[in-house]
Every structure is written in C-alpha cells, then in structure tokens.
C-alpha positions as CSV (number, residue, x, y, z in Angstrom):
1,M,-60.9,-2.1,-13.2
2,P,-58.8,0.2,-13.6
3,F,-57.6,2.9,-11.2
4,K,-55.3,5.9,-10.5
5,N,-54.1,8.2,-8.2
6,D,-54.2,5.1,-5.7
7,R,-58.1,5.7,-5.8
8,A,-60.2,3.2,-7.7
9,E,-64.3,4.3,-8.7
10,W,-66.5,1.2,-9.8
11,D,-70.5,0.3,-9.7
12,G,-71.3,3.7,-7.6
13,V,-68.4,3.8,-4.7
14,K,-64.8,5.2,-4.2
15,Q,-62.1,3.5,-2.4
16,K,-58.5,3.8,-1.5
17,V,-56.5,1.0,-2.9
18,E,-54.1,0.3,0.5
19,H,-50.5,0.9,-0.9
20,K,-46.9,0.7,1.1
21,G,-44.5,2.7,-0.3
22,G,-44.2,5.7,-2.5
23,G,-45.7,8.1,-5.3
24,Q,-49.6,7.6,-6.5
25,F,-49.9,4.8,-9.2
26,A,-52.3,3.8,-11.9
27,G,-53.1,0.5,-13.8
28,S,-56.0,-2.1,-13.1
29,I,-57.0,-3.9,-10.1
30,F,-59.7,-6.7,-9.0
31,V,-62.7,-5.3,-6.8
32,S,-65.7,-6.9,-6.2
33,S,-69.4,-5.9,-5.9
34,V,-73.2,-6.9,-4.8
35,A,-75.1,-7.5,-7.8
36,F,-78.9,-7.9,-7.4
37,A,-81.8,-8.9,-10.3
38,V,-85.0,-9.7,-10.4
39,F,-86.8,-11.7,-12.7
40,D,-90.6,-12.2,-13.6
41,D,-92.4,-15.4,-13.6
42,T,-91.0,-16.0,-17.2
43,D,-87.6,-15.2,-16.7
44,A,-87.7,-11.9,-18.1
45,L,-85.5,-9.6,-16.2
46,L,-87.2,-6.9,-14.6
47,Y,-84.4,-5.4,-12.6
48,S,-80.4,-5.2,-12.4
49,N,-78.1,-3.4,-10.8
50,S,-75.3,-3.4,-8.7
51,G,-73.0,-1.7,-6.2
52,G,-69.2,-2.1,-5.5
53,L,-68.6,-3.5,-2.6
54,E,-64.4,-3.6,-1.6
55,V,-61.4,-3.6,-3.7
56,L,-59.2,-6.9,-3.3
57,M,-56.1,-5.9,-4.1
58,R,-53.2,-3.3,-2.8
59,R,-50.0,-2.0,-4.1
60,E,-46.5,-3.4,-2.6
61,R,-44.4,-0.2,-4.1
62,D,-45.0,-0.6,-8.0
63,Q,-46.0,-3.9,-7.8
64,I,-50.0,-5.1,-7.7
65,V,-50.5,-8.5,-5.1
66,P,-53.7,-9.9,-4.1
67,I,-55.3,-9.3,-0.6
68,P,-55.7,-12.7,1.5
69,A,-59.3,-14.1,0.5
70,E,-60.0,-14.1,4.4
71,N,-59.7,-10.1,4.8
72,Y,-62.7,-10.4,2.1
73,F,-66.1,-9.2,3.2
74,Q,-65.4,-8.7,6.6
75,D,-66.9,-5.1,6.9
76,E,-70.7,-4.9,7.6
77,K,-70.8,-1.0,6.7
78,L,-69.2,-1.9,3.2
79,I,-71.9,-4.8,2.4
80,R,-74.7,-2.6,4.1
81,K,-73.4,0.6,1.4
82,A,-73.1,-1.9,-1.6
83,A,-76.4,-3.7,-0.7
84,Q,-78.0,-0.1,-0.7
85,I,-76.4,1.3,-4.1
86,A,-77.5,-1.7,-6.0
87,L,-80.9,-1.6,-4.1
88,A,-81.3,2.5,-4.4
89,P,-83.0,2.9,-8.1
90,I,-86.0,1.0,-6.7
C-alpha cells in the first residue's frame, strides 16, 4: 500500500506508520485488512467488503522494516473497527 507523510490510508482507515528518525517519508508498505464475503447457495457472490486493520511495517530512518509477526492482531479495538467498516454497508 502506498503511504506518504508517514500515514497509510486503505480500506476505510488511516493509520500512522510508526517511525524512528526525522522527516516524513513516502513509499510502499504492507498492511492488513479484515475481509467479509457472503455467497448464496449457488456460490454467487452477494456481498464483499474489507476494513483496514493495521500497518505491518515501520520506518527506521529511511528504511522500511517489518513489524515482528508476534505483534500482529493484538489490538482488539483495531480488529473491531476493521470488522465494523467491512460490514457497515449491510
């Protein structure tokens, strides 16, 4: 996902890209989302939407590095918000 000014925006959310070092940077970064899909009994897609969950990388000066996987999906508030965004249209 592209980001700029140390902020990422995707699937209905905006989040800060954590960083060490000065300045504001732009680039590409990995993010996660919660996705929901509903199909009928003929496997026809009835509904599909996603809600942004969390940024999976951080910036250390001018380098983009992954956040350790054991730190993913720890914030229940972010998980609930992502699900609410994904389901809001229905």
